[in-house]
C-alpha positions in Angstrom: -7.2 21.4 -25.4 -10.9 21.8 -24.8 -12.4 21.3 -21.3 -14.1 18.0 -22.0 -11.2 16.6 -24.0 -8.9 17.4 -21.1 -11.4 15.7 -18.7 -11.5 12.6 -20.9 -7.8 12.4 -21.1 -7.5 12.5 -17.3 -10.1 9.8 -16.9 -8.4 7.5 -19.4 -5.0 8.1 -17.7 -6.4 7.4 -14.2 -8.3 4.3 -15.4 -5.0 3.0 -16.8 -3.2 3.6 -13.5 -5.9 2.8 -11.0 -8.2 0.5 -12.9 -11.9 0.3 -12.0 -13.0 3.5 -10.1 -15.9 1.6 -8.5 -13.5 -0.8 -6.9 -11.2 2.0 -5.8 -14.0 4.1 -4.3 -15.2 1.0 -2.4 -11.7 0.5 -0.9 -11.5 4.2 -0.1 -14.9 4.2 1.6 -13.7 1.3 3.8 -10.6 3.3 4.6 -12.5 6.5 5.5 -14.8 4.4 7.7 -11.9 2.8 9.5 -10.3 6.2 10.2 -13.5 8.1 11.1 -15.7 5.4 12.6 -18.5 6.7 10.4 -20.1 4.7 7.6 -19.1 5.8 4.0 -20.3 4.5 0.7 -18.4 4.4 -2.5 -20.8 7.0 -3.9 -19.7 9.5 -1.3 -16.0 9.2 -2.0 -15.9 11.3 -5.2 -18.0 14.0 -3.3 -15.2 14.3 -0.7 -12.7 15.0 -3.5 -15.0 17.6 -5.1 -15.2 19.4 -1.8 -11.4 19.2 -1.4 -10.8 20.6 -4.9 -13.4 23.4 -4.3 -11.7 24.3 -1.0 -8.3 24.3 -2.7 -9.6 26.5 -5.5 -11.0 28.9 -3.0 -7.6 29.3 -1.4 -5.5 29.4 -4.6 -6.5 29.0 -8.3 -5.0 26.0 -10.1 -6.2 24.8 -13.4 -6.2 21.2 -12.1 -8.8 22.0 -9.5 -11.3 22.9 -12.2 -10.6 19.9 -14.4 -10.6 16.9 -12.2 -12.6 18.3 -9.3 
């Protein structure tokens, strides 16, 4: 499967499981804010996951890190 096809399949699967990402990111931002005491926006949430995937990839290669990070 080609890279973009794989990315599209993951996005469709996640949308079916978790629904609207904007709503989910809004909820996650509120959760991060509650835990840390610092303001978070829904736009910052995916950046946190990109950093997490980059750190994981730096420790140990996994195909998943490259596709959904």
